[in-house]
N, C-alpha and C positions, 0 to 999 in steps of 0.2 A: 794455437796461434798461427798455424800454417795455412797459407792461402793456396788455392788451386793455381797451377802454373799460368793458365790463361788470364785469370783475374789479376794475379800479381803483376804480370807483365803489362797489363793495361794500366794498372795504377802507376807502375814505374814510369811508363811513357808519359803519363800526365804530369808526373812530378818534375821531370827534368827535360824541359824543352830547350835545346841549345839556341843561343843567340837572342834570348829574351831576358829582360831585367826581372828582378825580384817582384816589383810591383805589377808588371805586366803578366806575370804567371798566375796571378790569382784567378780562381774560377768565379763563376757567377755566385754571388753571396746570397744566402737565404737564412731566415730565422725559423727554427723548427723546435718542437719539444724533444726532450731527450729520448723518449721512447720511439721517435720517428727516425732517429739516427741509426745508421748501420756502420759499426766500427768494432774492430777487434782491439783488445788490450787497452781500454781507455784509462788514461792517467790524467788526474786533475791537479793543477796547481792553484791554490788560493792565494792570490797575490795581494798582500796588505797595501802595497804602494798604490795600486790602481783600484782596489776593492772590486776586483773582477776575478772570475774563475776562468782558467784556461785549460782546455782539454786537448790532449794529443793521443796518438795511438798508431796502430798499423795503418800505413798509407802516408804517414808523415804530416798530415794536415793539422791545422790548429783551429779550434772553435773557442768562442768566448761567451760567457754568460754572466749577468749580474746576480742571478738568483738560483742557479742550478736547474731551472725548469726550461727556459727557452734559450736556445743556443744559436749564435750567428757564426756563419762560416760557409765553406772552408777557406782558410787562408793558407797559402804556401809560405812556409817559413824556413825550410832547410835549403841551404846553399852548399852543394856537395862538391863543387869544383876542386877543392883542396884535398879530397880523399882520392888519391890517384888510382888506387886499385879498384875503386868502386865503379869506375866507368861513367859513361854519360847518363845512363838511365838505371840507377840501382833501385832494387826493391827496398822499401823502408818499412821495417817492422818495429812494433812495440816502442814507439817514441815516448820519452818521458821528459818532463821539465823539472828542474831542481834549482832553487835559489841558494847561492853559496858565496859568501864574501862579497856581497853587493852586486854580483852578476847572475845571469840566468844561463843555465846549462841544459843542453838538449842531448840526452843519451838515446841512442837508437841503434838498431841492427840494420846493417846494409848488406845486400847480397848482389853479387855480380855473377849471373848464370853463365856468362861466356868464359869464365875461368873455372876449371875443374881441378880440384886439389886431391882427389882420391876417389876410391870406390870401396864399399864394404857390403858384403852379402848382396851383391847385385845392385846396390843403390849408388848412383853417381853423387858425389859430394861437391857442391859448388863453393866458391870463395864466399864466406859469410863471416862477419864479425861485428862487434859493437864498436861504436866510435862516439866521440864527444864533440859537440858544437857549442858555441857560446854567443851571447848577445848582451847588450846593455839594457834591453827592454824585454819584458815577458812576451810581447807580440813579435819579437824578432826584428830583422832576419837573423838566423843562426848560421854561423860559419865555423869551420874547424878551428879548435883551440890552437893546435900546433900541427907540425908536419909528421909527427911520429904515429906509427900504428900502435894500438894499445894491446892487441892480442896476437898470438902466433898466426902467421900466414898459412901454415900447413894444417890448421885445425878449424873445424866449423864451430863457431861460438855465437852466442846470441843472448838477447834479453838483458843487456847490461843495465844495472841500476846503481845508485849512489849511496854511500854511507860514510860517516865520519865516526871512527871507533873511539874507544876510551883512551887510546894512545894519541888522540888528536890528529891522526893522519887520515886523509881521504882515501877511499877505496872504491874500486868498481867491483860489484858482485855480478857474476854472469853465469850462464849455463854453458857447459861443454855439451854440444849437441849429441844426442844418442846415435846419430848416423855414423859416428866414427868408431863406436865399439859396442853398440846395443845396450849401453848402460850409462845414461846421461849423468852429468855431474852439476853441482853448484859449487862455484869456485870464487876466490877473491884474488885481487891483485892491487897492490898499493899504487897510488898515484902521486905525482908531484903536487906540491901545495897549490899550484895554479891549474892543475888538472891537464897540463899540456902533454904529459907523457907518463908511461908506467915506470915504476921503480921495482926492479927485481922480477922474479917469476911468480906465476900464480900458484895458489895452494887450494887443493880440494877440501871443501867443507863437509860435503856428504854426497852420496850417489843415489841414483834413482832406486836401486835395489834395497836401500836402507828403509824404504817406506813400508809401513805395515798396512796401509790402506789402499794404495793403488794396485790395480790388478789387470792382468791380461792372460791369455792362454798361450802356452808354448806349443811347439810343433806336435807334441804328444797329447795335447788337450788338457794339460795340467795347469792349475792356477798358479801364477807366479807374479812377483811385483812388476809393474809396468816399467818400461825402459825410458820413458820420457821425463825430462825436467824442463819446466817452463816458468817464466815470469817470477823470479824472486823479488821480494820486497821486504825491506828491513823496518822494524819498528821497536819502540820500547813502551811497555805498559806504564801506568802511573806508579806502579811499585818498583819500576826500574828493570823489569825482566826484558831481556833481548829476545825478540822473536823474528821469524821469517815466514811470510806467506810464499807458497810456491804451488805450481799446478802440474798435474799429470792426468792420467786416465784411469777410470774404473771400468774396465772392459770398454764399452762404447760411449761412456759418459765422461765428458771433460769436467774435471773435478779439482777443487783446490784444498790443499792441506796446510798445516802449519807446523813448524818446528821451533824449539826453544833452546837457547844456549845455556848450558849449566854454568859456564864461567862468566857469562854476561858480556863476552867479547866475541868477535867473529871467529876466533879459534875454537870455540865450542868447548867440549863436545856438544853436538846438536842432537837433541832428543826429539824424535818424531811423535806427534800426537797419534793416537790409535785410529781416530776417525777424522774424515774431512771436516772442514770448518764451514763450508757452504754446501747448499743442496747440489745434486747432480746437474751438470751442464751449466754451471756458473763458475767462471775461473779467470785466471790472470788478473788477480786483484791487487789493489794498492789502497793505502789509507791516507786520508787528509782530514784536516779540521776546518769546519766552516767558520765564517766570520763571527757567528754567534756561539762558537765553542763546541759544536757537536762533532764527534768523530764519525766519519763516514768511510765506507768501503766502496770503491768503484770496481766493478767487474763487468765482463760481458757474458751474455747468455749464448748458448750454442745449441742450435736446433736445425733440423732439416725441413725445408719448405719447398715442396714440389721438386724434391731431389737435389736441392742446392742448400749449402750451409748458409745460415743467416745468423749474424752476431750483432747484438744490440747492447749498448751500455745500460747498466743498472746501478742504482745506489742503495746500499743497505746501511742502516745505523749500526754502530758497534759500541760495545761497552768494554773499556780497557782499565777499569778501576781495580781489578785484581791482578794476579800474576799471569793470567791468560786472557786473551781477548775473546769476546763472545759476540756473534752476529745476532742482532735482534730481528726476529721475524716480523714481517709487516702483514697483519691479518687482512688488511683491505685488499691485498692482492689475491686472496683466496677466491676460487671460482666454483668449487664443487665440494661435496660432502663425502666422507669416507666412514663407513660403519664397520665395526668388528663385532662378532658374536660367536658363540659356540653352539653345538647341537648335541643332544644326548645320544644321537645315533652313532657319533664317531669321536666325540671329545677332542676335536681338532679346532684350529683357528680358521674362521671364515671371514671373508671381507665382501662388502657390497658398496656400491657408489650411487650417488644421485647428483644430477646437475641442477635440480630445482628444489631439493629437500622434500619432495613429495613422492616421486616415483623412483624406486630403488632396484638395482640389478646386481646380482651376486657375480663376483669374479670366479673364474674357474668352474663355471656351471654349478655353483654351490657345493663343489667338493672342497675339502680343506685346502687352504693355501699353505699351511704348515700342519703336518700330522702331529697330534698330541703325543704319540709314543716316541717321537724323535726329540722332544724337548723337555719332557717332564719325568720326574722320578717315578710317579705313579702311572706313567704311560698315557696320561690324558690331562687336558686343561679345561678349566671352566672360567667364567666371569672375566673375559678379556676386556681390557680397557686400553685405549690408544690416546696419546697426547702429543700435540705438535709443540716442540720446544721453541724457544726464542732464537736458537741457532739454526732452525729449519730441520732439525733432526726429529724423528718420531720415536716415541717411547711406548713400548708395550709392557703391561704388567698383567699377570694371569695367575689364577689359583692353580697350584699343582695338585690336582685331585681327579681321580677317575671314580665316578659313582657306581659304574657298572663293571668294575674290574674283574669280578667273577664271570659275568656274562661274556666278556671279551677275552678271557683266558689269561689275564695278567696277574691274578692272585687267586688263592683258594679260600680266603676268608672275605666276609662282606666288606670289612674295612681294613685299612693298613694296620691299625692297632685295635685293641679291645674296645668295642663299641660301648660297653657298659662304663668303662673308665674315661673314655675320651669323646664319646658321643657320635651322633650321626655325621657322616661326611668328614670324619676327622682326617687331618693332614698336618704336615709340618713345614711345608715350603711354598714359595712363590717363584714364578718364572719371570725373569726380567730380560727384555730384548730392546735393542736400539738399531735404528737404520736411518740412512739419509735418502734412500731411494724406494723404500717400502718393498724391496725385493731381497736385498742382502742384509741379513740381520746378525748382530752379535747375540749371544745366548748364555744366560747364567741362571742357575737355580740357587736360592738362598734358603738354608735350613734355619728356622727361627728357634728351634730347640737348643741351639748353640749359645743363645744369649744368656747372660747371668740373671739370677733372680733380682727383682727390683721392686721398690715401693712406689705407690702413687696415691693420690688423694681424690676421693669422690665425696662431694657434699660435706667436707670437713672430716671425713673418716679416712685414716691411713690404711691402705690395703697393700697386699703383696701379690705380685705377678711372678709365678714360677715358670719361666719360659721352657724349662726342660720338660714340663708337664702340659704344654700348650695343647688345647683340644683342636683348634683350627686357626688357620690364617687364610681368610677368604677375601674375595672381591677387592683386590688392590686397585687403587686409582692414583694416577700421577698428576701433580699440579706443581707449578713453580711458585715457591715461597719468595716473593720479591724482597722481603726484609732480610731473610737469611741468605738470599742469593743462591739457593740450592733447589734441586728437584726434591719434592716431598711426595711420599707415597703413603696414603692413608688406607686402612684396611680393617676388616672385622676379625676379632680374635676373642678367645676365652681360655681360661685355664681349666683343663679337664672337661667336666660337663657343667661348668658354671655359666653365669650370664654372659652373653656376647656384648662386647663393647667395641668402641672405635679407637684405634691407636694410629700412630704415624712414625715413619722413619725418614731420614734424609739420605739421599743417594749421591754417590760421586758422579763426576761428569761422564765417565764411561758407562754408567748405569750397571755396574757389576758388583758393587760393594756398598754396604750400609755404612754411613758415617755416624759413629757414636752408637748410642743405644736407642731402643724404641721409646716413644713418648705417648702418654695417655692423651686422648683428645675429647671423647664424648661417651656418656653412658646415660641410661634412663635414670631419673631421679631415684637416689638411694638404691640403685641397681635392682629395681622392682621387676623389670622385665627386660627381654632381649631387644637390642637394636643392632641392625646390620646394614650393609650395603650403602655406605656413605658416598656422596657425590658433591663436589665443591666447584662452584663457578663464581668468579669475581665480576660484579657489575658496578661500575663507578667505584665508590669507596667501600662497598659492602660485599662481604663474602656470604654467599647463599649456599647452605648445605641442605641437600635432600637426603633423607635416610629412611630406613624401614623400621617402623615400630611394631613390636609384637605385644603391645599392651592388650589389644583385643583383636587378634588375627593379624596377619601381615599387611600393613598399610603404609605407604609412603607418607612422610611428614617433612616439615620445613623448619629450618633454624637459620639464624643470622649472627654475624659477628663482624667487628671492625678489624679483626686480625685473623689471619688464616688459621692460626693455632688456637683460636678461641680466647675467652670463653664464648660459647654459642648460646643464644637465647632461643628456646623452643617456642613455636607458635602453632596455631590451628588454622592458618590461612589456606594451606594447600587443599585442593579438592579436585578429584578426577572422576567422581561419580561411580566408581567401581566398588562393588560390595564383596567380591570374591578376593581371596588372598592373592596379592601381587607384590612384586619386589623389583630390585635393580633399577631405581630411578636414575636417569641420566639427562642432564639439562644442557641444551645447546642453542645457539642463536641462529636464526635464519639469516642468510646472506642477502638480504634485500636492501641494497644500497640506496634505493629510491624512497624507502619508507621514512615517514616523519619521525618515528620512534621504533626501536628494534623490537622484534617479536622473539620470545624465547619458547622453546619446546621442551616439555618434560616427557621423556619416553620411559615406559615401564614394561615389565615382563609379567604377564598373567599366566601363571603356571597351573591354574586350576582348569581353565577352559581347554577343550580339545577340538582341533589341534591347538597347542600352546601358541600364543601370539603376543605381539607388542601393541600396547595402547599408547595414545598420545593426548596431551593437553597443551594448550598455549596460554602464555601470559605476557603482559607488557610491564606489569608493575610488581609482580610477586605477591599481590594481595588478592587479585581476582584471576580465576583460571577457567578456561573454556575447553571442555573435552571435544576432541575432533575425531574420535573413533579409533578403530583398530586398522591394521594393515588389511586391505581388501574388504573391510566391513561395509555394510549398507550405508550409503551416503558419505563415506569417508574419502577424503582426497589422498590418503596415504595408500600407496600401491606397491606391490612387489611384482616383478616380471618373471622371476625364475627360481624362487626359493620359498621355503616354508619351515615352520616349526623351529625357528631360530630362538636362541636363549641368551639372556643377559647381555644386551648390546651396549655399545658406546659409540659416539659420533665425534669426529674431528673434521678439519677442513684441509683441502688440497688445492693446488693450483691447476689450471687447465693443462699445463705441460705435464705435470705429474699424472693427471688422469689419463691423458693420451698415452703416456709411456706405460702405465699399468694395463690399459686396454690392449695395447700392442703386445705386451709381454704375456698376458694370460690368454690372448687369442691363439697363441702357439700351442 
């Protein structure tokens, strides 16, 4: 939320020009789309009385829009003469509009740089505090409610917001700035019913160091919680759960988290979510409901352009139907592709990117971005799959298996357990990881032999799965089950040396625990042959599953269902022209926004050819398929710039900002 000194002073000078009236101080008005605006801390009021949206933020200006797309402004609405300590030209940060008891209130942070109230660790602390203005109209003008100061004059405070708690009393929720003690706070102070003055003293709700997700380096280079607290915003979910958005930093990324009150009141205790709620460099958010009932989050992006910080308002849809809110990702904003794969040479995780879906370049010069021996019980991973969730987080699921453990000195036997009893490539676990920036990952291994024995039905026959004797858990893939509202991971498994089938589990939001027990998903008819390597994509109202049949060699096949959990109808439509054994089908859509109808790519892994390679086919209808060749094959558009012999790949989508951040990170 912090502006550079020169820019902030320029804004402040424009805001308060002595000797002019409110109407005369308006700048030249213009109407522009939201992505052409430059504004920090955007806050939107949907005013039922005027059927107009009003946006305020840092700088104190007001913009208005009938549709959230085109905005007219800026209007000067803050009259600050009555805030004596603020001076003639205060900086105005994080202005918010709230409707309460028939009036409109303007909460904002004012700074007078000519008054210095202290110094800490060499940082001069100016007079800064939140104040409340009021108007009879959403368009203003807004003037101070009363003559009282709301917050102590000897403390730097900021980002005041408004909340009426269960005791029916109004409160200001604000930040105690980190400048005073290097550990920012979120606090509450009760207000009079007319919001004209505070009642009593403030109370700390939580501190910056309570955060499990914000990070910075201390003077010794150790990772510690970040010291900054910014932008609190209170909300209740549809189930009545009280939550709070707030923003800090994850090293150099401005990032927003969320906390929930266990008591359902401001007094908490406040439990911090383990992961941020928005992608890196989106923060200082608030929630509002559109006139047609959609819940939206307004945030600003934070990026460096030609050495200067640029912040632009963005809107994200939000789901608040459960106890916790979830940000819904908007796929149309995706600009590039991200591929994950493993290599037999190192059994580590590799990543590559493409800006057009045809030419691909590996990050880190095709060296592992994560070494398999750092995350897997068998000291190696295979079959990585990546999925972008609706909250902007990325989910990695991988097989915990090292095929060449003897070669690389990790074990003395060919397999982890007896190959005669448990089969080729036997393993017990899978690796689960989650990240919001594709750089910093959580990490958990789940052992499937811990699950209890259970029964399942195949073609009318009741069978038993003894998980303690599981032969393999391979090729996990993550997808969101919209009906269940949970992340679903489907995978290949078998008991002992029995037939391979497809099962699934649901995962918790942190992606570190299985919810409930595994569920059977698909097998060959009457278990006559092995099927492995399932891949699911939803197109319109149909779920398309690609899988590998071993009925006569390893060959990808296709099935469909109206429910993600089946039943699936197997068909013979898929064709890739390949006669040698191949596996690991992965279907993804080309990001061609100008195409009249979308094109889908099925990528597969041919493990018989040398060197091993990926092949590709395209389809628009999932009935007809057109082979387009292999990476670097004769006449093929699919190209690699710096890698080879990749295995078992999967593709997802990333934004332009994410791509540039990854390029910068791995170039080091």
